[in-house]
N, C-alpha and C positions, 0 to 999 in steps of 0.2 A: 491382485494388486497388493503391494506391500503396505505394511502398517504406516510407514512414514509418508507414503504417497497419499493415503487416506487422510492422515493428519494434516498434511500440507494443504489439501483442498478444503478441509474443514476449517482450518485456521484462516485461510484466504477468505472464505465466505463470511466467517464470523467477524474478522477484523474489518472487512468491508462494511458490514452492517453497523459496527460500532462507530466507524469513522463518519458514516453518513447519518447516524442517529444520535447516540449519546454525546459524542464529541462535538458534533456540529451545534447541538443545543448548548453545550457548556462553553464553547469557544466561538463567539461571533466573528472572529478574525478568519475563520476557515472560509476561503473563497474558492470558486471554481469547482471543477469536477475532479474528484479524487477516486482513482480506481486502483485496487490491489491487483497487480499483474501476476505476482507469484509470492508464495510463502514457502520458505525453505527451513524446516525444523531440523536441527542437528539430531543425529542418531541417539545421543544421550538425553534428548528432550530438555536440555538446560538453556539453549539459546535458539533463536529463530531470526532469520533475515527476512524482512518483509519488503518487497519491491513495489514501489508506488509510481503511478503515472498521474501527473497533475496537469489538467488542462485549465489554464487560467492565464490572464494577461501577465506579461513578463514580470512586472514588479510584485504582483500578488503571489506568483508561484513560489518564490523564495520564502515569503512570509508564511504561506500555508504549510510548506515543508517544515520550516522551523517550528511552527506551532504543533505540528504532529509529533516531531521529535521530542519537544518539551513534554508532551502529554503521553509519552510511551508508557509510563507507570500507570496512568489512568486507563489506557487501553488494555494493559495487562490485567488490571484489577477487574475491569468489565468482562474480559475474557474468562477470568476465573469463575465468574458467576454463571456463564453459559456452558463452559467445557467441564465435563465431569472427569477431571484428572487431579491427581495429587499435587502436581506442580505445573505451573504455567511457565513456559520459557521466557527468558529476558528477550525483549524485542529490540531489534536493530532495524531502523527504517532506512532504506536506500532508494534513491531516485532511479527509475528505469527509463532510460532514454530511447528505448527501441521504438516507441510509438512516434516520437519526434523524428527519429532517424528515418523511419518508414515514410512519414509524411513528407520529409525533405526529398527523399528519393522519388516519391510520386510526382512532386513538383518538377524535379529535374527531368524525369521521363516525359512529362507533359510538355515541358519546354522544348525538348528534343523533337517530339512529334509535331509540334507547332511550327518549328523552323524547317 
């Protein structure tokens, strides 16, 4: 397993813990279930793309995502406390639509089988 793969999974785990722990305590606006579907750390370790899946009512979803994006610096600071590395990458949060896409496809298949 390459170093970046190990880092990706470690970042994914730690960011998930921060979002559900420290950030949820700091920001009461965080609603719904937030899961980190993937973390992609650049080879130079300066940046990382973090893909999130947010399960919340439609209006709450955007608020939760905006709140997480606003707190990227806080998440990075919390990461620096748990990761033993000289530099922690700048985090870019992106919405991962694959869960919703899969759910929609399941509904369509169920509809086809019903008819």
